[in-house]
C-alpha positions in Angstrom: -31.9 -92.0 78.1 -30.9 -94.7 80.6 -30.5 -92.0 83.3 -34.0 -90.7 82.6 -35.5 -94.2 82.7 -33.7 -94.9 86.0 -34.8 -91.6 87.3 -38.4 -92.3 86.3 -38.1 -95.8 87.7 -36.7 -94.4 90.9 -39.6 -91.9 91.1 -42.1 -94.7 90.5 -40.5 -96.8 93.2 -40.7 -93.8 95.7 -44.3 -93.2 94.8 -45.2 -96.9 95.2 -43.4 -97.0 98.6 -45.2 -93.9 99.7 -48.5 -95.4 98.7 -47.8 -98.6 100.5 -46.7 -96.7 103.6 -49.9 -94.6 103.5 -52.0 -97.7 103.2 -50.3 -99.3 106.1 -50.7 -96.2 108.2 -54.4 -95.9 107.3 -54.9 -99.3 109.0 -52.6 -98.6 111.9 -53.9 -95.2 113.0 -57.3 -96.4 114.4 -55.4 -99.1 116.3 -52.9 -96.5 117.7 -55.8 -94.2 118.6 -57.6 -97.1 120.5 -54.4 -98.2 122.2 -53.7 -94.7 123.5 -53.3 -94.6 127.3 -55.8 -92.2 128.9 -55.1 -93.0 132.5 -52.8 -94.9 134.9 -54.2 -96.5 138.0 -51.5 -97.9 140.2 -50.0 -100.7 138.1 -52.8 -100.8 135.6 -53.5 -98.6 132.6 -56.8 -97.5 131.0 -56.8 -97.1 127.2 -59.2 -95.5 124.7 -60.1 -99.1 123.8 -61.1 -99.7 127.4 -63.4 -96.7 127.3 -65.0 -97.8 124.0 -65.3 -101.4 125.2 -67.0 -100.3 128.5 -69.6 -98.4 126.6 -70.2 -101.3 124.2 -70.5 -103.7 127.1 -73.1 -101.5 128.8 -75.0 -101.2 125.5 -75.2 -105.0 125.4 -76.4 -105.1 129.1 -79.0 -102.3 128.7 -80.3 -103.9 125.5 -82.2 -106.3 127.8 -84.4 -103.5 128.9 -84.0 -100.6 126.4 -84.1 -100.4 122.6 -83.6 -97.7 119.9 -83.4 -94.1 121.0 -83.9 -94.9 124.7 -80.9 -97.2 124.6 -78.7 -94.7 122.8 -79.8 -91.9 125.1 -78.8 -94.0 128.1 -75.4 -94.8 126.6 -74.7 -91.1 125.7 -75.5 -90.1 129.3 -72.9 -92.5 130.5 -70.2 -90.8 128.4 -70.2 -88.0 131.0 -67.6 -88.7 133.6 -66.9 -92.1 132.0 -63.2 -92.0 132.7 -63.9 -91.2 136.4 -66.2 -94.2 136.5 -63.6 -96.5 135.0 -60.9 -95.3 137.3 -63.1 -96.0 140.3 -64.0 -99.4 138.9 -60.4 -100.2 138.4 -59.6 -99.2 142.1 -62.4 -101.5 143.3 -61.3 -104.4 141.2 -57.7 -104.0 142.5 -59.0 -103.9 146.1 -61.0 -107.1 145.5 -57.9 -108.9 144.1 -55.8 -107.7 147.1 -58.5 -109.2 149.4 -58.3 -112.4 147.4 -62.0 -112.5 146.7 -62.9 -115.8 145.1 -65.7 -116.2 142.6 -67.7 -119.3 141.6 -67.4 -119.7 137.8 -71.0 -120.9 137.7 -72.1 -117.3 138.7 -70.3 -115.9 135.6 -71.9 -118.5 133.3 -75.3 -117.7 134.8 -74.9 -114.0 134.2 -73.8 -114.7 130.6 -76.9 -116.8 130.1 -79.0 -113.9 131.3 -77.5 -111.7 128.6 -77.9 -114.3 125.9 -81.6 -114.9 126.7 -82.2 -111.4 125.2 -81.3 -112.8 121.8 -83.3 -115.3 119.7 -80.2 -117.4 118.9 -76.6 -117.8 119.9 -75.5 -116.5 116.4 -77.6 -113.4 116.9 -75.8 -112.8 120.2 -72.3 -113.3 118.7 -73.2 -111.1 115.7 -74.3 -108.3 118.0 -71.3 -108.3 120.3 -69.0 -108.6 117.3 -70.6 -105.4 115.9 -69.7 -103.8 119.3 -66.1 -104.9 118.9 -66.5 -107.4 121.7 -65.9 -111.2 122.1 -67.6 -113.6 124.5 -64.3 -113.6 126.4 -64.5 -109.8 126.8 -68.1 -110.1 128.2 -67.0 -112.8 130.6 -64.1 -110.7 131.8 -66.3 -107.7 132.4 -68.9 -109.9 134.2 -66.1 -111.2 136.4 -65.0 -107.7 137.3 -68.5 -106.7 138.1 -69.0 -109.6 140.5 -65.6 -108.9 142.1 -66.7 -105.3 142.6 -70.0 -106.3 144.1 -68.3 -108.8 146.5 -65.7 -106.3 147.8 -68.3 -103.5 148.2 -70.5 -105.9 150.1 -67.6 -106.8 152.4 -66.2 -103.3 152.9 -69.2 -101.1 152.7 -72.7 -102.5 152.3 -72.4 -105.2 155.0 -71.5 -102.5 157.6 -74.5 -100.3 157.0 -77.3 -100.4 159.5 -80.5 -98.3 159.8 -81.9 -98.2 163.3 -85.7 -98.2 164.0 -85.4 -94.8 165.8 -83.8 -93.3 162.7 -86.8 -94.4 160.7 -89.2 -92.9 163.3 -87.3 -89.6 163.5 -87.3 -89.3 159.7 -91.1 -90.0 159.5 -91.9 -87.4 162.2 -89.8 -84.7 160.6 -91.4 -85.3 157.1 -95.0 -86.0 157.8 -96.2 -84.0 154.8 -94.3 -86.3 152.5 -96.4 -89.3 153.7 -99.9 -88.3 152.6 -101.6 -90.5 150.1 -102.6 -88.8 146.9 -106.0 -90.4 146.9 -106.8 -93.8 145.6 -108.7 -94.6 142.4 -110.9 -97.7 142.0 -110.9 -98.6 138.3 -112.4 -101.1 135.8 -109.8 -101.7 133.1 -111.0 -103.2 129.8 -108.5 -104.6 127.3 -109.0 -105.1 123.6 -106.7 -106.2 120.8 -108.0 -104.1 118.0 -108.1 -100.3 117.7 -111.5 -100.2 115.7 -113.1 -102.5 118.3 -111.7 -100.4 121.1 -113.2 -97.2 119.7 -116.6 -98.9 119.0 -116.6 -100.4 122.6 -115.8 -97.0 124.1 -118.6 -95.3 122.1 -121.1 -98.0 123.3 -120.1 -97.4 126.9 -120.5 -93.6 126.6 -124.0 -93.9 125.1 -125.0 -95.9 128.2 -124.5 -99.6 127.5 -123.2 -101.9 130.2 -119.8 -103.7 130.2 -121.7 -107.0 131.1 -123.9 -106.6 128.0 -121.0 -105.7 125.7 -118.9 -108.6 126.8 -121.0 -110.9 124.6 -120.3 -108.7 121.6 -116.6 -107.9 122.0 -113.5 -110.0 122.8 -112.5 -108.2 126.0 -110.6 -108.8 129.2 -112.0 -107.0 132.3 -109.9 -106.3 135.5 -110.6 -104.4 138.7 -107.7 -102.5 140.2 -106.9 -99.8 142.7 -104.3 -97.2 141.8 -102.4 -94.6 143.8 -100.8 -91.5 142.4 -97.1 -92.1 141.7 -97.3 -95.8 142.6 -97.2 -98.5 140.0 -99.0 -97.0 137.1 -97.3 -96.0 133.8 -97.2 -92.3 133.3 -99.5 -92.3 130.3 -102.1 -94.3 132.2 -101.8 -92.2 135.4 -102.4 -89.0 133.5 -105.6 -90.5 132.0 -107.2 -92.1 135.1 -106.4 -89.3 137.5 -108.1 -86.8 135.2 -111.4 -88.8 135.0 -114.5 -87.7 136.9 -116.4 -90.3 139.0 -117.9 -92.8 136.6 -115.9 -91.3 133.8 -114.8 -93.4 130.8 -111.4 -92.9 129.2 -110.6 -92.9 125.5 -108.7 -96.0 124.4 -105.1 -95.9 125.5 -102.6 -97.9 123.4 -99.7 -99.7 125.0 -97.6 -102.0 123.0 -100.1 -104.0 120.9 -103.2 -103.6 123.1 -105.8 -101.0 123.8 -107.1 -100.1 127.3 -110.3 -98.3 128.4 -110.6 -97.2 132.0 -113.8 -96.5 134.0 -113.4 -94.6 137.3 -115.6 -96.5 139.8 -114.6 -94.7 143.0 -112.3 -92.2 144.6 -110.8 -92.6 148.1 -109.8 -89.2 149.7 -106.2 -88.3 150.7 -105.1 -89.3 154.2 -102.0 -89.2 156.4 -100.2 -92.5 156.1 -99.2 -94.3 159.3 -95.6 -95.1 160.1 -96.3 -98.8 159.7 -97.4 -98.2 156.1 -94.2 -96.3 155.1 -91.5 -97.7 157.3 -90.1 -100.0 154.7 -89.8 -97.2 152.1 -88.1 -95.0 154.7 -85.8 -97.7 155.7 -84.8 -98.3 152.0 -84.3 -94.6 151.4 -82.1 -94.1 154.5 -80.2 -97.3 153.7 -79.4 -96.1 150.1 -78.5 -92.6 151.4 -76.0 -94.1 153.9 -74.7 -96.5 151.2 -73.9 -93.6 148.9 -72.2 -91.6 151.6 -70.1 -94.6 152.8 -69.3 -95.6 149.3 -68.1 -92.1 148.5 -65.9 -92.1 151.6 -64.4 -95.5 150.9 -63.6 -94.5 147.3 -61.9 -91.3 148.5 -59.8 -93.4 150.8 -58.8 -95.7 148.0 -57.9 -92.7 145.8 -55.7 -91.1 148.5 -53.5 -94.2 148.8 -53.3 -94.9 145.1 -51.3 -93.5 142.2 -53.7 -92.1 139.6 -52.6 -90.1 136.5 -55.0 -88.9 133.8 -53.2 -88.3 130.5 -54.7 -85.4 128.7 -55.0 -85.2 124.9 
């Protein structure tokens, strides 16, 4: 009988030990997974935690401009070639540290304040970054790395790029067809706060009543503006106003919490734009093209003289 009890007691002890071990492992596994090394870059490592942290940091940054599905779509698009991006960032940060780039802490604090301004309170900011698995110190570290990268790229690449006037002229002459205005629209834009009022106002306009007469009956804001195709107008507005006939009146267009009605007052014909009108745009285009080319060359040089190992699953 005692042997049976001891045997059963031993079995219970083994079962209890196994349960405790399983419980411990259930907490440890996610940590091990996050701490898994995915790449080695010279003397630094990149872990799964770094990949996750980078995405979460970018989510916090992009939340200043994007929300909901747009934000998540942007984040998902960044998952493609994410490891390559982190390896290149690590190389650039290492180069900045080798060059002993110095940063003013006030710039880091200013960037942090920019991010915090997107939140109603400090506690809302802290709650959101905690949800992303980040701390304020994590954010500051990433901001510091970003500023280091910007500074060394400015020194090694951007500061050496020059676009000569003759390059701008040559590009213009070879691409004349690209520099034709799409026709300009002269518009009256009427803004209303209420959908029912916007529909009633639009009806009154279409039956022949004048904006000046209706202004006494409706709470409206009237603006005159000139619009060019592909320049400055939101897509949903451009599609409406460039489909209007002369003197045409649009249906109400909702944007955010307001309603807009457009009247097409005039149409300017297409014309060949002069070099003086487009030289700044050409200069910016050529500058960015050179920047991308030189940045790619510089990164290739850094990679050639570095030890990089990607650790596959």
